[in-house]
N, C-alpha and C positions, 0 to 999 in steps of 0.2 A: 270256342275252344281256347283256353289260355295256354300260351307258350312263353317260356322264359329260356332264352338261348344264350349261354355264356360263351365267351371266347377270350383269347389273349393269354392263356396259361402257357407254361413251359418251364424249361430249365434255365436258371439264372445263377450267377455266382454271388456269394455273399457280398453285400454292399451295393448290389445292382438294383435295377428298377424294372417293374412290369406294370402294364395297365390292362386291367380286365374290363370287358364290356358285357353288358347283359341287355339284349334286345327283347322287349316285351310285346306281345300281341294278345288280343282278346280281352283286354281290360281297359278301363278308362285310366290310363297310366298316370295322369296328373293328379288323380285323387288318391293314389296308393302310396303308402309308405314302402320304400324300397330298401332292401338291405343285402349285405354280404355276410355270409357265415362261412365257417371253415371247419373241417374235420380232419384231424391227423390220425394216422393209424393207431388203433387201440384207445382212442380218446373220444369223448362226446363232441358233438357238433357245438360250436361256440359262436357267439356274436363277434363280428369284426366291426362293422359300421352300419348304421342305418341313416336314411335321410327321409324326412317326412314330406308330405305334399307341400308344406310351407317352406321347406328348405332347412329345417332344423336337423341337426345331426346328433347321433349318439355313438360313442366310440368305446371299444375295449381299451383298457389302460395299456395293454401290451403293444398297441399300434399307434398310440397318440404321438403326434409329431412326425410320424413316418408314413402313414397311410392317409389318404383323403378320398372321400366319396363325393360324387357330383351326379347331377341328372340333367338330361336334355329332354324336356317334355315334348318338344317338336319332333324328336326322333324316337320317342318311347324307349329311351336307353339310359341305363345307369352305369356309371363307371367307378372303378376302384383303382386309384393310382397308388402304387406301392413302391416306396423308396427305402433305401438303406435296409434291404432285405437281409434277414438272418436265417440260418438253417432251421430254427424253430418255427419259422413261418411256413415251412413245408406242410402242405395239406391239400385236400380237395376243397376248392372254394365254390360255394353255392350262392346263387342269386335267389332272393325271396321277395315276394310281393304280398302285401297284406292290406286289408281295408277294414278298419274297426274290429280287428280280431288279433289274436296272438300270431307270432311268426309261425308257430307250429301248425296253425290252422290256415295259413296262407298258401300261396302257390310257390313251388320250388322249381328251379332249373335242374339240369342233369349233372351239373358240376364241371369244373375244369381244374386239372391238376397243376399245382405250382410246386416246383422243386427247387430249393435253394441249396446249392452244393458246389464245391470247388472241384 
């Protein structure tokens, strides 16, 4: 049984930082491309960052220079470090795991809410 469990969301002021974690089980973690996606109210789910099994990353333009993704294969965990947060970063953030398929056909976590507000 595959499980992706996100944590680390919350309320933060503009300009602040948060680190999200996603702990995976039930998969050969090191072989999977891991990703973070987000969905704001009334909008479609969108890519934030992904990291391949080889460590290559793919980022949305909106978060370049502010967000970073990393993985710890020994802990089966992927992280999203978010700096210089803006109100428009407010969304539910989802962890995704995929292997030789699209993100839509991969595994998803339950999501964690990130709210950026003063």
